[in-house]
C-alpha positions as CSV (number, residue, x, y, z in Angstrom):
1,M,102.7,86.7,78.1
2,I,101.0,88.8,81.1
3,Q,99.8,91.8,79.7
4,W,99.0,94.0,82.8
5,S,99.4,93.4,86.4
6,W,102.2,90.8,87.5
7,R,104.8,90.4,90.2
8,I,107.9,88.3,91.0
9,E,108.3,86.1,94.0
10,N,111.0,84.3,95.7
11,T,109.9,81.7,98.2
12,A,109.6,84.4,100.9
13,S,108.6,87.7,99.2
14,I,107.9,89.7,96.6
15,L,110.9,90.6,94.6
16,C,109.0,93.2,92.3
17,G,106.0,93.8,90.1
18,S,104.3,96.0,87.5
19,W,104.0,98.9,90.0
20,S,107.4,98.8,91.4
21,E,110.4,101.6,91.0
22,E,111.0,100.7,86.8
23,H,114.7,100.7,88.0
24,L,114.3,97.4,90.0
25,W,113.0,95.2,86.9
26,A,116.0,94.6,85.6
27,P,117.7,92.9,88.4
28,A,114.3,90.8,88.7
29,F,114.1,90.0,84.9
30,D,117.9,89.0,85.2
31,L,116.9,86.4,88.0
32,L,114.2,85.3,85.5
33,R,116.8,84.3,82.3
34,N,117.6,80.8,81.9
35,K,115.3,79.3,84.5
36,V,113.2,76.2,83.6
37,V,109.3,76.4,84.2
38,V,108.7,73.4,86.5
39,D,104.8,74.5,87.1
40,L,102.0,76.3,85.8
41,S,99.0,77.0,87.7
42,V,95.8,78.6,87.2
43,V,94.1,80.0,90.3
44,G,90.9,81.8,91.3
45,R,87.5,82.3,90.4
46,L,88.8,84.7,87.6
47,P,91.5,82.3,86.2
48,E,95.4,84.1,86.8
49,I,98.5,82.6,86.2
50,V,101.4,81.4,88.9
51,I,104.3,80.4,86.8
52,A,107.3,78.4,89.2
53,L,110.5,78.4,87.9
54,T,113.6,76.9,89.3
55,E,115.4,77.9,92.2
56,G,111.9,79.1,93.8
57,L,111.0,82.0,91.7
58,Y,107.5,82.6,91.0
59,V,105.6,85.4,88.4
60,S,102.3,85.9,89.0
61,S,99.7,87.4,87.3
62,F,96.7,89.6,88.6
63,M,94.4,91.9,86.7
64,T,93.6,95.3,88.1
65,A,91.0,96.6,86.3
66,E,88.0,95.7,84.5
67,G,87.5,92.9,82.2
68,D,89.4,89.9,81.8
69,P,92.4,88.7,83.7
70,Q,95.1,89.9,80.6
71,W,97.6,86.6,79.8
72,A,98.0,84.0,77.2
73,V,100.0,81.4,77.4
74,F,101.5,80.2,74.0
75,D,102.4,76.5,73.3
76,R,104.6,76.5,69.9
77,R,106.2,72.8,70.3
78,D,104.8,71.4,67.1
79,S,103.0,72.6,63.7
80,A,99.9,73.6,65.9
81,L,100.1,77.0,68.0
82,R,98.0,76.6,71.0
83,T,97.2,79.3,73.1
84,L,95.6,79.5,76.3
85,S,93.8,82.5,77.8
86,V,90.8,83.6,79.3
87,K,87.5,85.2,77.6
88,Q,84.4,86.4,79.6
89,G,86.1,84.4,83.0
90,I,86.2,81.2,81.4
91,L,90.0,79.9,80.2
92,K,89.6,79.6,76.2
93,L,92.2,77.7,74.4
94,D,92.8,78.2,70.7
95,V,94.7,76.0,67.7
96,G,96.0,76.8,64.5
97,P,98.7,76.9,62.3
98,S,102.1,77.8,64.0
99,P,103.6,81.1,62.2
100,L,106.9,79.6,62.7
101,L,106.6,76.9,60.2
């Protein structure tokens, strides 16, 4: 989940982002459908994420307001829910029971 600023990229350019005209969003989101995550990187002094997908597509977070980067990654693969996010500029991993079980 990326709450604030984001962008969708291919290997050569930015396809659209949170500040793009909204009519560009749906076609860019369609490109992401049914793709597989091949890598997740944490980058920067204040951690942001870059999600690499199949077919050379990427989704990047980048906060543009005060406070922490506003993203979270959820892992629901078993009975525990793991949530990776940023608190006070540091990566934070929360583990709790999965709400899906």
